[in-house]
C-alpha positions in Angstrom: 87.6 103.4 61.8 91.0 105.0 60.9 93.9 102.7 61.7 95.7 105.6 63.4 92.9 106.0 65.9 92.6 102.3 66.6 96.3 102.2 67.4 96.0 105.3 69.6 93.0 103.8 71.4 94.7 100.5 72.0 97.8 102.3 73.3 95.6 104.3 75.7 93.9 101.2 76.9 97.2 99.4 77.6 98.6 102.5 79.4 95.4 102.9 81.5 95.5 99.2 82.5 99.2 99.5 83.5 98.5 102.6 85.5 95.6 101.0 87.4 97.8 98.0 88.1 100.5 100.2 89.5 98.1 102.2 91.6 96.4 99.1 93.2 99.6 97.0 93.8 100.4 99.0 96.9 99.3 97.3 100.2 98.4 94.1 98.4 99.5 91.2 100.7 101.0 88.1 99.1 101.6 84.7 100.7 103.8 81.8 99.7 103.4 78.5 101.4 101.4 77.9 104.6 102.2 77.6 108.3 100.1 74.5 108.5 102.1 72.7 105.8 105.2 73.4 107.8 103.9 72.6 111.3 101.7 69.5 110.4 103.1 68.1 107.2 106.8 68.8 107.8 107.3 70.7 104.5 110.4 72.6 105.7 112.0 73.4 102.4 111.8 76.9 100.9 108.8 77.9 98.8 110.2 81.3 98.0 113.7 82.8 97.5 113.3 86.4 98.9 115.6 87.8 96.2 113.0 86.8 93.6 110.5 89.4 94.9 110.9 92.0 92.2 109.6 95.1 93.8 111.7 95.8 96.9 110.7 99.4 97.4 109.0 99.9 100.7 108.8 96.1 101.0 107.7 94.4 104.3 107.6 90.7 105.0 108.2 88.0 107.5 108.4 84.2 108.1 110.8 81.6 109.2 114.0 80.5 107.4 113.7 77.3 105.5 114.2 74.1 107.6 113.3 76.3 110.6 116.9 77.5 111.0 116.1 81.1 111.8 113.7 84.0 111.4 113.2 86.4 108.5 112.1 90.1 108.4 112.0 92.6 105.6 111.5 96.1 106.9 111.2 99.0 104.4 113.2 97.2 101.7 115.9 95.7 103.9 116.0 92.0 104.6 117.3 90.6 107.9 118.0 87.0 109.0 118.4 85.9 112.6 119.7 82.6 113.7 121.1 81.0 116.9 124.8 80.5 117.4 126.1 77.4 119.2 126.5 79.3 122.4 122.9 80.6 122.2 123.8 84.1 121.1 122.0 85.7 118.2 123.5 85.9 114.7 122.3 88.6 112.4 122.7 88.9 108.6 121.3 91.4 106.1 120.6 89.5 102.9 117.8 88.6 100.4 119.7 85.4 99.5 117.6 83.2 101.8 114.5 81.0 101.4 111.3 80.6 103.5 108.9 77.6 103.8 106.1 80.2 104.2 106.3 83.9 103.8 103.9 86.9 103.8 104.9 90.3 102.3 103.6 93.5 100.9 104.7 96.9 99.6 103.5 99.8 101.8 104.7 103.3 101.3 102.2 105.5 103.0 101.4 105.1 106.7 99.0 106.7 109.1 100.5 107.3 112.5 98.7 106.8 115.9 99.9 107.0 119.5 99.1 103.7 121.1 96.6 104.3 124.0 98.1 103.7 127.4 95.4 101.2 128.2 96.9 98.8 125.7 99.2 96.7 127.8 99.3 93.2 126.2 99.6 91.4 122.9 95.9 90.4 123.0 94.8 94.0 123.7 96.9 95.2 120.8 95.3 92.7 118.5 91.8 93.8 119.6 92.7 97.4 119.2 94.0 97.0 115.7 90.9 94.9 114.8 88.5 97.6 115.9 90.6 100.4 114.3 90.5 98.8 110.9 87.0 97.4 110.5 86.5 99.5 107.4 90.0 98.9 105.9 91.1 96.5 103.3 92.4 93.3 104.8 94.9 91.7 105.2 97.5 94.4 105.8 100.9 95.1 107.4 101.3 97.3 110.4 104.3 98.7 112.4 105.0 99.7 116.0 108.0 101.8 117.1 109.2 102.9 120.5 110.6 101.5 123.7 108.9 98.3 124.9 108.6 97.3 128.6 109.2 93.6 128.0 109.4 91.5 124.9 109.7 87.7 124.8 110.7 86.4 121.4 112.1 83.2 119.9 114.3 82.2 116.9 113.6 78.9 115.2 116.6 76.5 115.6 115.3 73.1 114.6 117.9 70.3 115.1 119.1 68.6 111.9 117.1 65.6 111.0 114.1 66.4 113.1 110.8 65.0 111.6 108.0 67.5 112.0 104.4 66.3 112.3 103.1 68.8 114.8 103.7 72.3 116.2 105.4 70.7 119.2 107.9 69.0 116.9 108.5 72.3 115.0 109.3 74.2 118.1 112.2 72.0 119.2 115.5 73.7 119.7 114.1 77.3 119.7 116.3 80.1 121.0 114.2 82.0 123.6 115.0 85.5 124.6 113.6 88.1 127.0 114.4 91.8 126.8 113.2 94.7 129.0 113.0 98.4 128.2 114.2 97.8 124.7 114.0 100.2 121.8 113.1 99.0 118.4 110.4 98.3 115.8 107.8 95.6 115.3 106.5 94.6 111.9 103.3 92.6 111.8 100.6 91.3 109.5 96.9 91.2 110.4 94.2 89.0 109.0 91.0 87.3 110.1 91.1 84.9 107.2 94.7 83.5 107.3 94.9 81.5 110.6 97.3 78.6 110.1 98.4 80.2 106.8 100.6 83.0 108.1 99.2 83.4 111.7 98.7 80.8 114.4 95.3 79.2 114.9 94.5 81.4 117.9 95.5 84.8 116.7 95.0 87.3 113.8 98.5 88.7 113.9 102.0 87.5 113.2 104.7 89.9 114.5 108.5 90.1 114.5 110.7 92.5 116.5 114.0 94.0 115.6 116.0 96.2 118.0 117.2 99.7 117.1 120.8 98.5 116.6 119.7 95.8 114.2 121.6 93.2 116.3 118.6 91.2 117.4 115.4 90.0 115.7 112.8 87.3 116.3 109.2 86.1 116.4 107.3 87.7 119.3 105.7 85.4 121.8 104.7 87.9 124.4 104.7 91.7 124.6 104.1 93.9 127.7 103.7 97.7 127.5 103.6 99.6 130.7 102.2 102.9 129.2 105.1 105.0 130.5 106.7 105.5 127.1 105.1 106.5 123.8 104.6 103.7 121.3 103.7 104.7 117.8 101.4 102.5 115.7 101.5 102.7 111.9 98.6 101.5 109.8 98.4 101.6 106.0 97.1 105.0 104.8 94.4 103.9 102.3 
């Protein structure tokens, strides 16, 4: 075969492979570290520096700050860190210069919007609704909620220096706990039926963080109540 056509064929193959890779990289969920290693083995040091994530376009991700000194949230390419001040107030920073002991992230550009049914009132009902809605979708995946929420209970990790962690009870020491009512903002979550104790707790398929509209408060959601009086928009990856 003519060398010219061999080279052209090789170039086409390389280009095709690169194109396929680019097309399929969207919505792929990546995980560094594991929740169980943190909660049961006390591996609190960072396994990923967020700034090393190369593709930050439409990037979403969440996890705790290393040594359980705060919470992390990346929302549409912007990275937020929340921590607890000495007086119990919330400190917020916008930076990728932070590490996490475990972290889950993905690049999602296209979303399909739904209005959350008024019958969905609790976190468990939300999880069940998302599960049923996505039976035929690729999993795991990120999702979003946006609107005004009736009540949100969330925490920010604030582990005292020198604490030895051998159980979830140990890991939860020092948490800053907060409750907000009728608060506007966004929720970013990750859903998976295969990653319990990896990036979700053992009794749930979702891990979710809340950030208010002013970007002055952010944390890991413990409880969510929706009274059905305001519209909540749910966003799922448009596959």
